[in-house]
Each structure stands twice: as structure tokens, then as C-alpha cells.
C-alpha positions as CSV (number, residue, x, y, z in Angstrom):
1,X,101.6,7.3,20.1
2,X,105.2,8.3,20.7
3,X,106.3,5.4,18.6
4,X,104.0,6.5,15.8
5,X,105.3,10.1,16.0
6,X,108.8,8.8,15.8
7,X,107.8,6.7,12.8
8,X,106.3,9.8,11.2
9,X,109.4,11.9,11.6
10,X,111.7,9.2,10.3
11,X,109.3,8.5,7.4
12,X,109.2,12.1,6.4
13,X,112.9,12.5,6.6
14,X,113.5,9.3,4.5
15,X,111.0,10.4,1.8
16,X,112.5,13.9,1.7
17,X,115.9,12.4,1.1
18,X,115.0,9.6,-1.3
19,X,112.1,10.7,-3.5
20,X,113.5,12.0,-6.8
21,X,112.4,15.5,-7.7
22,X,110.6,14.3,-10.9
23,X,108.4,12.1,-8.6
24,X,107.2,15.1,-6.7
25,X,105.7,16.9,-9.7
26,X,101.9,16.7,-10.4
27,X,100.9,13.9,-12.6
28,X,99.6,15.2,-16.0
29,X,98.2,12.1,-17.6
30,X,98.2,8.3,-17.5
31,X,101.8,8.1,-18.8
32,X,103.0,9.6,-15.6
33,X,102.0,6.4,-13.7
34,X,104.7,3.7,-13.3
35,X,103.3,0.2,-14.2
36,X,106.6,-1.8,-14.3
37,X,106.4,-5.1,-16.1
38,X,108.7,-7.0,-18.5
39,X,108.8,-4.4,-21.2
40,X,108.2,-1.0,-19.4
41,X,108.8,2.5,-20.7
42,X,110.0,4.7,-17.9
43,X,110.0,8.4,-17.6
44,X,112.9,10.2,-15.6
45,X,112.8,9.2,-12.0
46,X,110.1,6.5,-12.3
47,X,112.3,3.3,-12.1
48,X,114.6,4.9,-9.5
49,X,111.6,5.7,-7.2
50,X,110.0,2.3,-7.8
51,X,113.2,0.4,-7.0
52,X,113.9,2.5,-3.9
53,X,110.5,2.0,-2.5
54,X,110.4,-1.7,-3.4
55,X,113.7,-2.3,-1.6
56,X,112.1,-0.8,1.5
57,X,108.9,-2.8,1.0
58,X,106.9,0.4,0.6
59,X,105.3,-0.4,-2.8
60,X,103.1,-2.6,-0.7
61,X,103.8,-1.3,2.8
62,X,101.1,-3.4,4.6
63,X,102.1,-6.7,3.0
64,X,104.2,-9.1,5.1
65,X,108.0,-8.7,4.7
66,X,108.4,-12.3,3.5
67,X,106.4,-11.5,0.4
68,X,108.1,-8.3,-0.5
69,X,106.1,-5.9,1.7
70,X,107.0,-3.5,4.4
71,X,105.3,-5.2,7.3
72,X,103.7,-2.0,8.4
73,X,100.7,-1.8,10.7
74,X,97.5,-0.1,9.5
75,X,98.4,3.0,11.5
76,X,102.0,3.1,10.1
77,X,100.6,2.7,6.5
78,X,98.3,5.6,7.0
79,X,101.2,7.8,8.2
80,X,103.3,6.8,5.2
81,X,100.4,7.7,2.9
82,X,99.9,11.0,4.7
83,X,103.5,12.0,4.5
84,X,103.7,11.0,0.8
85,X,100.7,13.3,0.2
86,X,102.2,16.1,2.2
87,X,105.5,16.0,0.3
88,X,103.7,15.4,-3.0
89,X,105.4,12.1,-3.6
90,X,103.8,10.1,-6.4
91,X,102.8,6.5,-5.9
92,X,105.9,4.4,-6.9
93,X,104.0,1.7,-8.7
94,X,100.5,1.3,-10.3
95,X,99.5,-2.3,-10.4
96,X,96.5,-4.6,-10.6
97,X,98.7,-7.1,-8.9
98,X,98.9,-4.8,-5.9
99,X,95.3,-3.6,-5.9
100,X,93.5,-6.9,-6.8
101,X,95.5,-10.1,-7.3
102,X,97.8,-9.6,-4.4
103,X,95.1,-9.4,-1.7
104,X,93.4,-12.4,-3.3
105,X,96.6,-14.4,-3.1
106,X,97.3,-13.4,0.4
107,X,93.8,-14.7,1.3
108,X,93.5,-17.8,-0.9
109,X,96.9,-18.5,-2.3
110,X,99.2,-21.4,-1.2
111,X,102.5,-20.5,0.4
112,X,104.3,-21.5,-2.8
113,X,102.1,-19.1,-4.8
114,X,102.7,-16.3,-2.4
115,X,106.4,-16.6,-2.3
116,X,106.6,-16.9,-6.1
117,X,104.2,-14.2,-7.3
118,X,103.9,-11.6,-4.5
119,X,107.6,-10.4,-4.4
120,X,107.5,-10.0,-8.2
121,X,104.4,-7.9,-7.9
122,X,106.0,-5.8,-5.2
123,X,109.1,-5.2,-7.3
124,X,107.0,-4.3,-10.4
125,X,108.4,-7.2,-12.4
126,X,105.0,-8.5,-13.6
127,X,102.3,-6.4,-15.0
128,X,98.9,-8.1,-14.6
129,X,95.5,-7.8,-16.3
130,X,92.1,-9.1,-15.2
131,X,90.1,-11.6,-17.3
132,X,86.6,-11.3,-16.0
133,X,83.9,-9.8,-18.2
134,X,82.8,-11.5,-21.5
135,X,80.7,-10.1,-24.3
136,X,77.7,-12.0,-22.9
137,X,78.7,-12.0,-19.2
138,X,78.9,-8.5,-17.7
139,X,76.7,-7.9,-14.7
140,X,75.9,-11.6,-14.7
141,X,79.6,-12.6,-14.5
142,X,79.0,-16.1,-13.3
143,X,77.4,-17.0,-16.7
144,X,80.9,-16.8,-18.3
145,X,81.7,-19.3,-20.9
146,X,85.5,-19.1,-21.5
147,X,86.5,-22.8,-21.0
148,X,89.5,-24.5,-19.4
149,X,89.5,-28.2,-20.4
150,X,91.6,-30.5,-18.2
151,X,94.3,-32.3,-20.3
152,X,96.1,-34.0,-17.5
153,X,99.1,-31.8,-16.7
154,X,97.6,-28.7,-18.3
155,X,94.4,-26.9,-19.4
156,X,93.4,-25.9,-22.8
157,X,91.7,-22.4,-22.6
158,X,89.3,-21.1,-25.3
159,X,87.0,-18.1,-25.3
160,X,86.9,-14.3,-25.2
161,X,87.2,-11.6,-22.5
162,X,86.2,-8.0,-22.9
163,X,87.1,-4.7,-21.2
164,X,90.4,-6.2,-20.1
165,X,92.2,-3.1,-19.0
166,X,95.7,-2.8,-20.5
167,X,95.7,-6.4,-21.7
168,X,97.8,-5.3,-24.6
169,X,100.5,-4.2,-22.2
170,X,100.2,-6.9,-19.5
171,X,102.6,-9.8,-18.9
172,X,100.2,-12.1,-17.1
173,X,96.5,-12.5,-16.6
174,X,94.3,-13.7,-13.7
175,X,91.4,-15.2,-15.5
176,X,88.0,-16.7,-14.7
177,X,87.4,-19.9,-16.7
178,X,84.7,-22.5,-16.8
179,X,85.9,-26.0,-15.8
180,X,82.4,-27.5,-15.1
181,X,79.4,-26.7,-17.4
182,X,76.9,-28.4,-15.0
183,X,77.4,-25.8,-12.3
184,X,77.0,-22.0,-12.8
185,X,78.9,-20.6,-9.8
186,X,80.6,-23.8,-8.7
187,X,82.1,-24.6,-12.1
188,X,84.5,-21.6,-12.3
189,X,88.3,-21.8,-11.9
190,X,90.6,-18.9,-11.2
191,X,93.7,-19.4,-13.4
192,X,97.0,-17.5,-13.7
193,X,98.9,-17.6,-17.0
194,X,101.3,-15.8,-19.2
195,X,99.9,-13.4,-21.8
196,X,102.8,-14.4,-24.1
197,X,101.3,-17.9,-24.3
198,X,100.6,-19.1,-27.9
199,X,97.0,-18.5,-28.8
200,X,96.5,-15.3,-26.7
201,X,95.7,-12.1,-28.8
202,X,94.4,-8.7,-27.8
203,X,92.7,-5.9,-29.6
204,X,92.4,-2.4,-28.0
205,X,88.9,-0.8,-27.7
206,X,88.9,3.0,-28.4
207,X,86.7,5.0,-26.0
208,X,84.9,8.3,-26.5
209,X,87.7,10.0,-24.6
210,X,90.0,8.9,-27.4
211,X,92.1,6.6,-25.2
212,X,92.2,2.8,-25.5
213,X,92.9,1.4,-22.0
214,X,90.4,-1.5,-22.6
215,X,90.9,-4.5,-24.8
216,X,89.2,-7.5,-26.3
217,X,91.2,-10.6,-25.4
218,X,90.9,-13.9,-27.3
219,X,92.1,-17.3,-26.2
220,X,92.5,-20.0,-29.0
221,X,93.7,-23.3,-27.7
222,X,95.9,-21.7,-25.1
223,X,97.9,-24.3,-23.2
224,X,98.1,-23.4,-19.4
225,X,100.3,-25.6,-17.3
226,X,98.8,-26.8,-14.0
227,X,102.1,-26.1,-12.3
228,X,104.9,-23.6,-12.8
229,X,107.4,-25.8,-10.8
230,X,108.3,-26.0,-7.1
231,X,104.6,-26.5,-6.2
232,X,103.4,-23.2,-7.8
233,X,100.0,-24.0,-9.1
234,X,98.3,-22.0,-11.9
235,X,95.0,-22.5,-10.0
236,X,94.2,-20.2,-7.1
237,X,92.3,-21.9,-4.3
238,X,90.7,-25.0,-5.8
239,X,89.4,-26.1,-9.2
240,X,85.7,-25.1,-9.5
241,X,86.0,-22.8,-6.5
242,X,87.1,-19.8,-8.4
243,X,83.9,-17.9,-7.8
244,X,84.9,-17.6,-4.1
245,X,88.2,-15.9,-5.2
246,X,86.4,-13.8,-7.8
247,X,83.9,-12.3,-5.2
248,X,86.7,-11.5,-2.8
249,X,88.8,-9.8,-5.6
250,X,85.8,-7.8,-6.8
251,X,85.6,-6.2,-3.4
252,X,89.1,-4.9,-3.8
253,X,88.5,-3.9,-7.4
254,X,85.4,-1.9,-6.4
255,X,87.3,-0.3,-3.6
256,X,90.0,0.7,-6.0
257,X,87.6,2.2,-8.5
258,X,85.7,4.0,-5.7
259,X,89.0,5.7,-4.9
260,X,88.6,7.7,-8.1
261,X,86.1,9.7,-6.1
262,X,88.6,10.9,-3.6
263,X,91.6,11.5,-6.0
264,X,91.1,15.2,-6.7
265,X,92.9,16.7,-3.7
266,X,92.4,20.3,-2.6
267,X,89.5,22.6,-2.8
268,X,87.9,23.0,-6.3
269,X,87.0,26.6,-5.5
270,X,90.6,27.5,-4.7
271,X,91.7,25.8,-8.0
272,X,89.4,27.8,-10.2
273,X,89.4,31.2,-8.4
274,X,92.1,32.7,-10.6
275,X,90.5,31.3,-13.7
276,X,86.9,32.4,-13.0
277,X,87.8,35.5,-10.9
278,X,87.9,36.5,-7.2
279,X,85.6,38.7,-5.2
280,X,86.7,41.3,-2.6
281,X,87.4,38.6,0.0
282,X,89.6,36.6,-2.4
283,X,87.0,33.9,-3.0
284,X,85.8,32.5,-6.3
285,X,83.7,35.3,-7.7
286,X,80.7,33.3,-8.9
287,X,78.6,32.5,-5.7
288,X,76.5,29.8,-7.4
289,X,79.6,28.0,-8.7
290,X,81.3,28.6,-5.4
291,X,78.4,26.9,-3.5
292,X,78.4,23.9,-5.9
293,X,82.1,23.4,-5.5
294,X,81.8,23.7,-1.7
295,X,79.2,20.9,-1.9
296,X,81.6,18.7,-3.8
297,X,84.5,19.5,-1.5
298,X,82.3,18.5,1.5
299,X,81.2,15.3,-0.2
300,X,84.8,14.4,-0.9
301,X,85.8,15.0,2.7
302,X,82.9,12.7,3.9
303,X,83.9,10.1,1.4
304,X,87.5,10.1,2.5
305,X,86.4,9.7,6.1
306,X,84.1,6.8,5.1
307,X,87.0,5.2,3.1
308,X,89.3,5.4,6.0
309,X,86.7,3.8,8.3
310,X,86.1,1.1,5.7
311,X,89.8,0.3,5.6
312,X,89.9,-0.1,9.4
313,X,86.8,-2.3,9.6
314,X,88.1,-4.4,6.7
315,X,91.5,-5.0,8.4
316,X,89.6,-5.9,11.6
317,X,87.4,-8.4,9.8
318,X,84.3,-6.4,10.6
319,X,83.4,-5.1,7.1
320,X,80.0,-6.0,5.7
321,X,80.4,-8.0,2.5
322,X,78.4,-5.5,0.5
323,X,80.3,-2.4,1.7
324,X,82.7,-2.3,-1.3
325,X,79.6,-2.0,-3.5
326,X,78.5,1.0,-1.4
327,X,81.9,2.5,-1.7
328,X,82.1,1.9,-5.4
329,X,78.8,3.6,-6.0
330,X,79.5,6.6,-3.9
331,X,83.0,7.2,-5.1
332,X,82.3,6.9,-8.8
333,X,79.2,9.1,-8.7
334,X,81.0,11.8,-6.8
335,X,83.9,11.6,-9.3
336,X,81.4,12.1,-12.2
337,X,79.8,15.1,-10.6
338,X,83.2,16.6,-9.7
339,X,84.4,16.4,-13.4
340,X,81.0,17.7,-14.6
341,X,81.5,20.7,-12.4
342,X,85.1,21.2,-13.6
343,X,83.8,21.2,-17.2
344,X,81.2,23.8,-16.2
345,X,83.8,26.0,-14.5
346,X,86.2,25.8,-17.4
347,X,83.8,27.3,-20.0
348,X,84.3,26.8,-23.7
349,X,88.0,26.4,-23.5
350,X,87.8,23.0,-21.9
351,X,85.8,21.7,-24.9
352,X,89.0,22.0,-27.0
353,X,90.3,18.6,-27.9
354,X,93.9,18.7,-29.3
355,X,95.9,21.8,-28.5
356,X,99.0,22.1,-26.4
357,X,97.2,24.8,-24.3
358,X,94.7,22.3,-23.0
359,X,97.3,19.5,-22.8
360,X,95.5,17.6,-25.6
361,X,92.0,18.2,-24.2
362,X,92.9,16.6,-20.9
363,X,90.0,18.1,-19.0
364,X,87.4,16.9,-21.5
365,X,89.0,13.5,-22.0
366,X,89.1,13.0,-18.2
367,X,85.5,14.0,-17.9
368,X,84.5,11.5,-20.6
369,X,86.6,8.8,-18.9
370,X,84.6,9.1,-15.7
371,X,81.6,7.7,-17.5
372,X,83.2,4.3,-17.5
373,X,83.8,4.4,-13.7
374,X,80.1,3.8,-13.1
375,X,80.1,0.9,-15.5
376,X,83.4,-1.0,-14.9
377,X,83.5,-3.3,-11.9
378,X,79.7,-3.4,-11.8
379,X,77.3,-0.7,-12.9
380,X,75.9,1.9,-10.4
381,X,72.5,0.3,-10.9
382,X,73.8,-3.2,-9.9
383,X,75.7,-1.6,-7.0
384,X,72.4,-0.1,-5.7
385,X,70.6,-3.4,-6.1
386,X,73.3,-5.1,-4.0
387,X,73.1,-2.4,-1.3
388,X,69.3,-2.4,-1.2
389,X,69.2,-6.2,-0.7
390,X,72.2,-7.0,1.4
391,X,72.6,-3.8,3.6
392,X,69.1,-2.3,3.7
393,X,67.4,-5.7,3.5
394,X,64.7,-4.4,1.1
395,X,62.4,-6.9,-0.7
396,X,63.0,-7.9,-4.3
397,X,59.7,-6.5,-5.4
């Protein structure tokens, strides 16, 4: 414990000395997140903070040092996160490479793949997107039809993906392809390739929130090398064994999405007391609204405790395979209710869509965006089905 307390003090002092002032301001919208990549657009302080943290290995603090990480233990990583939250330090790097592909490579990748891709992810040099869902393959993902035909030293990829988040801004894609049509689950291969490859095109999909984070992605005779040199294969794990990688990665994706449920921070009642009015005790004046916000605050605290326990059991190899589904359902549903309550508390003003006073209708747009949380990464209905069968052991009928 004394070692951890020393680590906490040293970490706090280092963050205080090195985090740029701009990176200790509240994030207003998605543009305040730093995604890195080949052609990034940085706001003041973003690249400085990303580079400082990457140099220390703290963009991925619990990854091994040889792959660009910090080599921290689970306990030390928790302390780093706690101190960053206390000092209001923003995350230095947002990355599907960190949240999804990286863990899959650490588990399934060859040593050559790890040494090639992981340090670039840790330094924010590659921005990745995920090629999973297709127009006819959503919940039944294993029915995907995007094909990768073996041509000796390369594959020819043809097909279409949908809901590929930020595909129009990504440098590379981790993509599920069909390499054997005779096997549904055993005929899928997990491929890594450059989005700048000839034959790759993207088309943004506009959402009801007005944003376009999702895209349609098309592959027309895309040539994907089997090797990127020095033993670095474009195939993760084995040909026709991509479903094993896909399932593992989905667990990390669902855990990532579930985190939306705990991202609010602070008491809702305290946030809205000045706006709605205070009673004689300084509390939010509306007792019904105060009780509803207290309920959400309690649910968020319980969810965060569950998420921390999940992280510990996952690291220890004791996590139930369906636990990410449970986390994903709980987190996204809490997040939806939280934003619905924020809309209720804000009154008619939060319905405004474009003015500077409402930051371009940020509250309403954020509320609408939460509707996608319970669809992307597996719908809430599918998550409940998985939990009922695999955790509760309920019958199919």
C-alpha cells in the first residue's frame, strides 16, 4: 500500500506539471476528443498532451512497455485514472485501436503484429475503424458476405459494411471477411488493411442528431497483401478463424459502449439546482425531479462499482463470457434515462437546435445520440437474450 501511495503522489505531481491547461477544461463536443491518425486536426494542447502521455506510455498505461504501453498494474492504472479525473485531465487519445483492436492483438496477434501495430496505436499514429456490420448482417453478424478471395500473395476484397464509425476519417480498418462460403462461423477471416487502398470508398450516414459519425463503406476489388513485410501478416490469428477474434473484440466494444452510462460525472441534482431553483436547504427545488435525479445518481454509482469489479475479474481471467453483454445493456440504458431526465429538467430551452446559447443544441443532439447506444454493438434486446441464456440459463421457449 505504501508503494501505491507513493505512486499516487508522484502521478499527481507529474500530471499537475505536464497536463496543458487546455486539456483540463470540460469537453464541449466530439471535436474536443483527440483521435490522432495520419491527417489529424488538433486543437490547442491536444497534440502536446497526446505526445507527452505517449512518451510515458500512459495513452495505454496497462499495455506492456515493449508495445508502447506504461506497464502499469491494474491498481496503478486505477490510480492514474482517479488522479486524472480529480485534476480534470482529459483523455489524451480516443482510439478504436486502444479500445478494441489493441486488446485483440494482445490476445491473438503474432509478436510481429504486436511490435508493428501496437506502438503506432499507442502513439496515435494510426486511426482505425471497425468493419463488422453489413446491410443484411447486423445482429446475425456471422451471416456476413463481404468476401476475401485468396489470390496467392494477396486477397481481393469485395462487399459492403454499414455503421462503420468514422470510416471517412480512419487510416486503417479491422475487417471481418468471408474466406469460406461453406462454413458460417468457421469461414470468417479477420483482416487488417489500409483505407487508402484502391477500391475503398465511404459515405457518411446522417443521424437524427444531425451528426454523421457512421458511414457506409464499400470494397470494390480491393487488393489486400497477405504480408506487410518482416513477418507482419494482414490476417489476425488464422484464416477462417476470425470469428474467435470477432467475439473477443465484441466484448471490448460492448464494455466501451457501456462506459457511456458512467460518463456523466457528478450529481445531476447539483448540476441543475441553479437552473431549476433551490429550496431553503440549498437543494434542487423540485422534489419529484430531485428524487428522479437521485435515483439516476445511485444507479450510476452502482454501475461504476460493477464496472470496476468487471475490470478486476476480466484481468484475473474470471469474467463470465457474457458479462460484457450485461454491462453493455445496463450502461446504455442508464445513459438513455440520464439524458431523458436532463431533457426534462432543461425545459423548452433544451429543445432549441442551432443557437450559440445552447451550443448548437448540444443537449438535444446528445439525447438523440444516446438512442444509437442501445443499437450499436448489439441491440438491448439481443443483449438481454444473451444474458438470459448464458448467465441465467433460461430456456429458449
